[in-house]
N, CA and C atoms as an extended XYZ file, in Angstrom:
318
Properties=species:S:1:pos:R:3:atomname:S:1:resname:S:1:resid:I:1 pbc="F F F"
N      -101.242      -47.709       97.303 N   UNK     1
C      -101.140      -48.049       95.896 CA  UNK     1
C       -99.993      -47.253       95.268 C   UNK     1
N       -99.177      -47.913       94.459 N   UNK     2
C       -98.032      -47.285       93.806 CA  UNK     2
C       -98.437      -46.635       92.492 C   UNK     2
N       -97.803      -45.478       92.223 N   UNK     3
C       -98.043      -44.844       90.926 CA  UNK     3
C       -97.252      -45.608       89.865 C   UNK     3
N       -97.556      -45.331       88.626 N   UNK     4
C       -96.855      -46.000       87.536 CA  UNK     4
C       -95.364      -45.636       87.555 C   UNK     4
N       -95.039      -44.387       87.909 N   UNK     5
C       -93.643      -43.951       87.971 CA  UNK     5
C       -92.895      -44.694       89.073 C   UNK     5
N       -93.516      -44.874       90.225 N   UNK     6
C       -92.880      -45.591       91.328 CA  UNK     6
C       -92.648      -47.053       90.964 C   UNK     6
N       -93.610      -47.639       90.276 N   UNK     7
C       -93.467      -49.028       89.853 CA  UNK     7
C       -92.329      -49.172       88.848 C   UNK     7
N       -92.189      -48.186       87.955 N   UNK     8
C       -91.139      -48.239       86.942 CA  UNK     8
C       -89.760      -48.150       87.580 C   UNK     8
N       -89.622      -47.366       88.649 N   UNK     9
C       -88.330      -47.202       89.312 CA  UNK     9
C       -87.794      -48.522       89.852 C   UNK     9
N       -88.662      -49.401       90.302 N   UNK    10
C       -88.172      -50.648       90.868 CA  UNK    10
C       -87.582      -51.576       89.817 C   UNK    10
N       -87.873      -51.315       88.545 N   UNK    11
C       -87.328      -52.138       87.470 CA  UNK    11
C       -86.147      -51.481       86.758 C   UNK    11
N       -85.720      -50.299       87.235 N   UNK    12
C       -84.561      -49.626       86.644 CA  UNK    12
C       -83.315      -50.470       86.897 C   UNK    12
N       -82.358      -50.446       85.968 N   UNK    13
C       -81.143      -51.243       86.158 CA  UNK    13
C       -80.387      -50.776       87.401 C   UNK    13
N       -79.815      -51.712       88.098 N   UNK    14
C       -79.076      -51.428       89.314 CA  UNK    14
C       -77.590      -51.441       88.992 C   UNK    14
N       -76.904      -50.353       89.333 N   UNK    15
C       -75.463      -50.247       89.093 CA  UNK    15
C       -74.743      -50.452       90.419 C   UNK    15
N       -74.356      -51.687       90.686 N   UNK    16
C       -73.721      -52.013       91.961 CA  UNK    16
C       -72.359      -51.344       92.094 C   UNK    16
N       -71.704      -51.071       91.000 N   UNK    17
C       -70.379      -50.441       91.035 CA  UNK    17
C       -70.478      -49.066       90.390 C   UNK    17
N       -71.193      -48.197       91.059 N   UNK    18
C       -71.452      -46.863       90.536 CA  UNK    18
C       -70.131      -46.163       90.191 C   UNK    18
N       -70.052      -45.595       88.997 N   UNK    19
C       -68.861      -44.883       88.559 CA  UNK    19
C       -67.834      -45.745       87.849 C   UNK    19
N       -68.020      -47.047       87.837 N   UNK    20
C       -67.039      -47.933       87.200 CA  UNK    20
C       -66.924      -47.645       85.703 C   UNK    20
N       -68.054      -47.518       85.026 N   UNK    21
C       -68.014      -47.270       83.577 CA  UNK    21
C       -67.293      -45.971       83.264 C   UNK    21
N       -67.552      -44.932       84.054 N   UNK    22
C       -66.885      -43.647       83.838 CA  UNK    22
C       -65.380      -43.775       84.080 C   UNK    22
N       -64.982      -44.474       85.110 N   UNK    23
C       -63.561      -44.677       85.410 CA  UNK    23
C       -62.880      -45.450       84.288 C   UNK    23
N       -63.569      -46.447       83.738 N   UNK    24
C       -63.007      -47.221       82.623 CA  UNK    24
C       -62.834      -46.353       81.380 C   UNK    24
N       -63.819      -45.494       81.097 N   UNK    25
C       -63.719      -44.583       79.953 CA  UNK    25
C       -62.551      -43.616       80.137 C   UNK    25
N       -62.388      -43.073       81.348 N   UNK    26
C       -61.278      -42.162       81.620 CA  UNK    26
C       -59.934      -42.857       81.420 C   UNK    26
N       -59.829      -44.075       81.915 N   UNK    27
C       -58.573      -44.821       81.783 CA  UNK    27
C       -58.274      -45.126       80.311 C   UNK    27
N       -59.296      -45.506       79.566 N   UNK    28
C       -59.118      -45.794       78.139 CA  UNK    28
C       -58.669      -44.530       77.398 C   UNK    28
N       -59.255      -43.391       77.750 N   UNK    29
C       -58.881      -42.132       77.110 CA  UNK    29
C       -57.423      -41.790       77.409 C   UNK    29
N       -56.979      -41.986       78.635 N   UNK    30
C       -55.594      -41.703       78.997 CA  UNK    30
C       -54.616      -42.609       78.253 C   UNK    30
N       -55.004      -43.857       78.012 N   UNK    31
C       -54.122      -44.784       77.295 CA  UNK    31
C       -54.041      -44.465       75.806 C   UNK    31
N       -55.029      -43.794       75.274 N   UNK    32
C       -55.012      -43.481       73.840 CA  UNK    32
C       -54.320      -42.152       73.543 C   UNK    32
N       -53.817      -41.480       74.568 N   UNK    33
C       -53.134      -40.195       74.364 CA  UNK    33
C       -51.816      -40.378       73.622 C   UNK    33
N       -51.482      -39.361       72.821 N   UNK    34
C       -50.222      -39.354       72.089 CA  UNK    34
C       -49.524      -38.018       72.324 C   UNK    34
N       -48.229      -38.008       72.100 N   UNK    35
C       -47.455      -36.779       72.203 CA  UNK    35
C       -47.489      -36.060       70.856 C   UNK    35
N       -47.391      -34.750       70.927 N   UNK    36
C       -47.332      -33.960       69.693 CA  UNK    36
C       -46.040      -34.321       68.959 C   UNK    36
N       -46.124      -34.551       67.659 N   UNK    37
C       -44.908      -34.837       66.894 CA  UNK    37
C       -44.549      -33.635       66.028 C   UNK    37
N       -43.309      -33.569       65.676 N   UNK    38
C       -42.816      -32.459       64.860 CA  UNK    38
C       -43.065      -32.741       63.386 C   UNK    38
N       -43.149      -31.657       62.626 N   UNK    39
C       -43.263      -31.817       61.174 CA  UNK    39
C       -42.032      -31.179       60.536 C   UNK    39
N       -41.727      -31.619       59.329 N   UNK    40
C       -40.527      -31.142       58.638 CA  UNK    40
C       -40.724      -29.694       58.169 C   UNK    40
N       -39.615      -29.074       57.783 N   UNK    41
C       -39.683      -27.710       57.261 CA  UNK    41
C       -40.489      -27.649       55.969 C   UNK    41
N       -40.380      -28.699       55.155 N   UNK    42
C       -41.146      -28.739       53.899 CA  UNK    42
C       -42.647      -28.774       54.186 C   UNK    42
N       -43.030      -29.578       55.189 N   UNK    43
C       -44.451      -29.651       55.562 CA  UNK    43
C       -44.920      -28.321       56.143 C   UNK    43
N       -44.077      -27.669       56.933 N   UNK    44
C       -44.423      -26.354       57.473 CA  UNK    44
C       -44.620      -25.338       56.353 C   UNK    44
N       -43.736      -25.397       55.373 N   UNK    45
C       -43.821      -24.482       54.236 CA  UNK    45
C       -45.093      -24.734       53.426 C   UNK    45
N       -45.417      -26.008       53.203 N   UNK    46
C       -46.634      -26.353       52.464 CA  UNK    46
C       -47.870      -25.861       53.226 C   UNK    46
N       -47.898      -26.085       54.536 N   UNK    47
C       -49.027      -25.612       55.353 CA  UNK    47
C       -49.139      -24.094       55.280 C   UNK    47
N       -48.011      -23.415       55.317 N   UNK    48
C       -48.001      -21.956       55.249 CA  UNK    48
C       -48.600      -21.467       53.928 C   UNK    48
N       -48.247      -22.128       52.831 N   UNK    49
C       -48.801      -21.763       51.518 CA  UNK    49
C       -50.318      -21.931       51.498 C   UNK    49
N       -50.785      -23.058       52.051 N   UNK    50
C       -52.229      -23.316       52.073 CA  UNK    50
C       -52.932      -22.294       52.962 C   UNK    50
N       -52.346      -21.984       54.111 N   UNK    51
C       -52.962      -21.009       55.029 CA  UNK    51
C       -53.073      -19.631       54.382 C   UNK    51
N       -52.137      -19.294       53.494 N   UNK    52
C       -52.212      -18.013       52.788 CA  UNK    52
C       -53.317      -18.016       51.731 C   UNK    52
N       -53.680      -19.197       51.239 N   UNK    53
C       -54.693      -19.313       50.172 CA  UNK    53
C       -56.122      -19.393       50.709 C   UNK    53
N       -56.294      -19.909       51.914 N   UNK    54
C       -57.658      -20.116       52.398 CA  UNK    54
C       -58.293      -18.812       52.847 C   UNK    54
N       -59.631      -18.808       52.818 N   UNK    55
C       -60.406      -17.656       53.284 CA  UNK    55
C       -61.707      -18.191       53.868 C   UNK    55
N       -62.480      -17.321       54.445 N   UNK    56
C       -63.765      -17.751       55.011 CA  UNK    56
C       -64.585      -18.452       53.940 C   UNK    56
N       -65.127      -19.588       54.289 N   UNK    57
C       -65.932      -20.366       53.356 CA  UNK    57
C       -65.163      -21.460       52.638 C   UNK    57
N       -63.834      -21.463       52.753 N   UNK    58
C       -63.042      -22.517       52.119 CA  UNK    58
C       -63.314      -23.852       52.801 C   UNK    58
N       -63.414      -24.911       51.993 N   UNK    59
C       -63.568      -26.263       52.543 CA  UNK    59
C       -62.183      -26.881       52.630 C   UNK    59
N       -61.846      -27.387       53.815 N   UNK    60
C       -60.508      -27.940       54.035 CA  UNK    60
C       -60.587      -29.247       54.814 C   UNK    60
N       -59.493      -29.979       54.741 N   UNK    61
C       -59.286      -31.132       55.608 CA  UNK    61
C       -58.023      -30.837       56.405 C   UNK    61
N       -58.129      -30.959       57.734 N   UNK    62
C       -57.023      -30.605       58.617 CA  UNK    62
C       -56.654      -31.805       59.476 C   UNK    62
N       -55.367      -32.101       59.516 N   UNK    63
C       -54.818      -33.111       60.415 CA  UNK    63
C       -54.076      -32.308       61.486 C   UNK    63
N       -54.513      -32.407       62.749 N   UNK    64
C       -53.933      -31.564       63.792 CA  UNK    64
C       -53.917      -32.257       65.145 C   UNK    64
N       -53.251      -31.613       66.096 N   UNK    65
C       -53.096      -32.130       67.449 CA  UNK    65
C       -54.065      -31.381       68.362 C   UNK    65
N       -54.844      -32.147       69.145 N   UNK    66
C       -55.832      -31.525       70.027 CA  UNK    66
C       -56.002      -32.362       71.284 C   UNK    66
N       -55.709      -31.790       72.434 N   UNK    67
C       -55.916      -32.444       73.735 CA  UNK    67
C       -55.343      -33.864       73.771 C   UNK    67
N       -54.066      -33.988       73.441 N   UNK    68
C       -53.331      -35.250       73.507 CA  UNK    68
C       -53.768      -36.287       72.476 C   UNK    68
N       -54.421      -35.862       71.406 N   UNK    69
C       -54.854      -36.777       70.349 CA  UNK    69
C       -54.588      -36.159       68.987 C   UNK    69
N       -54.277      -37.013       68.013 N   UNK    70
C       -54.181      -36.579       66.623 CA  UNK    70
C       -55.575      -36.681       66.019 C   UNK    70
N       -56.004      -35.602       65.366 N   UNK    71
C       -57.372      -35.518       64.856 CA  UNK    71
C       -57.330      -35.178       63.374 C   UNK    71
N       -58.199      -35.791       62.591 N   UNK    72
C       -58.383      -35.429       61.183 CA  UNK    72
C       -59.835      -34.976       61.054 C   UNK    72
N       -60.004      -33.777       60.515 N   UNK    73
C       -61.359      -33.226       60.438 CA  UNK    73
C       -61.531      -32.442       59.145 C   UNK    73
N       -62.684      -32.579       58.526 N   UNK    74
C       -63.032      -31.806       57.335 CA  UNK    74
C       -64.125      -30.828       57.702 C   UNK    74
N       -64.124      -29.689       57.031 N   UNK    75
C       -65.164      -28.710       57.311 CA  UNK    75
C       -64.922      -27.423       56.562 C   UNK    75
N       -65.648      -26.390       56.989 N   UNK    76
C       -65.595      -25.086       56.357 CA  UNK    76
C       -64.930      -24.090       57.297 C   UNK    76
N       -64.028      -23.304       56.742 N   UNK    77
C       -63.379      -22.260       57.525 CA  UNK    77
C       -64.407      -21.157       57.781 C   UNK    77
N       -64.665      -20.884       59.049 N   UNK    78
C       -65.608      -19.809       59.387 CA  UNK    78
C       -64.882      -18.534       59.794 C   UNK    78
N       -63.604      -18.651       60.177 N   UNK    79
C       -62.790      -17.470       60.492 CA  UNK    79
C       -61.326      -17.864       60.437 C   UNK    79
N       -60.496      -16.899       60.082 N   UNK    80
C       -59.057      -17.105       60.116 CA  UNK    80
C       -58.436      -15.831       60.677 C   UNK    80
N       -57.569      -16.001       61.675 N   UNK    81
C       -56.953      -14.866       62.337 CA  UNK    81
C       -55.443      -15.010       62.205 C   UNK    81
N       -54.884      -14.302       61.232 N   UNK    82
C       -53.445      -14.394       60.954 CA  UNK    82
C       -52.616      -13.828       62.122 C   UNK    82
N       -52.942      -12.633       62.662 N   UNK    83
C       -52.113      -12.092       63.752 CA  UNK    83
C       -52.035      -12.997       64.988 C   UNK    83
N       -53.125      -13.678       65.314 N   UNK    84
C       -53.140      -14.542       66.498 CA  UNK    84
C       -52.927      -16.015       66.161 C   UNK    84
N       -52.662      -16.314       64.900 N   UNK    85
C       -52.271      -17.650       64.438 CA  UNK    85
C       -53.290      -18.745       64.758 C   UNK    85
N       -54.536      -18.518       64.406 N   UNK    86
C       -55.519      -19.580       64.545 CA  UNK    86
C       -56.575      -19.454       63.463 C   UNK    86
N       -57.265      -20.556       63.236 N   UNK    87
C       -58.417      -20.559       62.345 CA  UNK    87
C       -59.566      -21.241       63.080 C   UNK    87
N       -60.760      -21.005       62.590 N   UNK    88
C       -61.924      -21.681       63.158 CA  UNK    88
C       -62.534      -22.534       62.060 C   UNK    88
N       -62.548      -23.829       62.302 N   UNK    89
C       -63.095      -24.804       61.365 CA  UNK    89
C       -64.455      -25.200       61.905 C   UNK    89
N       -65.504      -24.768       61.223 N   UNK    90
C       -66.879      -24.911       61.696 CA  UNK    90
C       -66.984      -24.247       63.070 C   UNK    90
N       -66.877      -24.989       64.154 N   UNK    91
C       -67.012      -24.380       65.484 CA  UNK    91
C       -65.785      -24.606       66.357 C   UNK    91
N       -64.700      -25.122       65.782 N   UNK    92
C       -63.515      -25.451       66.574 CA  UNK    92
C       -62.332      -24.562       66.220 C   UNK    92
N       -61.719      -23.993       67.260 N   UNK    93
C       -60.542      -23.146       67.108 CA  UNK    93
C       -59.302      -24.037       67.012 C   UNK    93
N       -58.509      -23.845       65.957 N   UNK    94
C       -57.298      -24.635       65.746 CA  UNK    94
C       -56.132      -23.674       65.566 C   UNK    94
N       -55.135      -23.794       66.414 N   UNK    95
C       -53.955      -22.947       66.303 CA  UNK    95
C       -53.038      -23.482       65.210 C   UNK    95
N       -52.410      -22.572       64.471 N   UNK    96
C       -51.532      -22.953       63.368 CA  UNK    96
C       -50.455      -23.927       63.837 C   UNK    96
N       -49.892      -23.724       65.019 N   UNK    97
C       -48.811      -24.580       65.512 CA  UNK    97
C       -49.258      -26.017       65.758 C   UNK    97
N       -50.576      -26.247       65.890 N   UNK    98
C       -51.096      -27.593       66.111 CA  UNK    98
C       -51.377      -28.341       64.810 C   UNK    98
N       -51.293      -27.654       63.685 N   UNK    99
C       -51.642      -28.265       62.395 CA  UNK    99
C       -50.468      -29.069       61.851 C   UNK    99
N       -50.727      -30.350       61.575 N   UNK   100
C       -49.740      -31.196       60.918 CA  UNK   100
C       -49.846      -31.038       59.402 C   UNK   100
N       -51.091      -31.018       58.910 N   UNK   101
C       -51.312      -30.903       57.463 CA  UNK   101
C       -52.675      -30.284       57.232 C   UNK   101
N       -52.743      -29.393       56.262 N   UNK   102
C       -54.019      -28.800       55.858 CA  UNK   102
C       -54.103      -28.822       54.336 C   UNK   102
N       -55.257      -29.222       53.837 N   UNK   103
C       -55.467      -29.358       52.387 CA  UNK   103
C       -56.814      -28.716       52.035 C   UNK   103
N       -56.823      -27.943       50.972 N   UNK   104
C       -58.079      -27.376       50.469 CA  UNK   104
C       -58.784      -28.463       49.662 C   UNK   104
N       -60.053      -28.705       49.940 N   UNK   105
C       -60.773      -29.790       49.246 CA  UNK   105
C       -61.751      -29.275       48.199 C   UNK   105
N       -61.884      -27.984       48.033 N   UNK   106
C       -62.782      -27.419       47.002 CA  UNK   106
C       -62.206      -27.611       45.630 C   UNK   106
């Protein structure tokens, strides 16, 4: 006699092409990659001014480059490290050189 768990296993979906979905996701991710683009001196200067104004607890919106993708994210600054040129937005470390635009939203 089969247990209920054994009976359930026989009705589980069968993946005849194991790994196909993962391979498709990887390929799609590679096709969506972009190269880092440069920003103008004016944009760099504006970002620098904003970075001097923000402090822990500031709410910001950041447009930045991360792992071959352009990302826009809003959140709260939990740490800023001027000597090492990075900030932490909620739980993500963002280096100043990767920032395209940063705006204080408070």
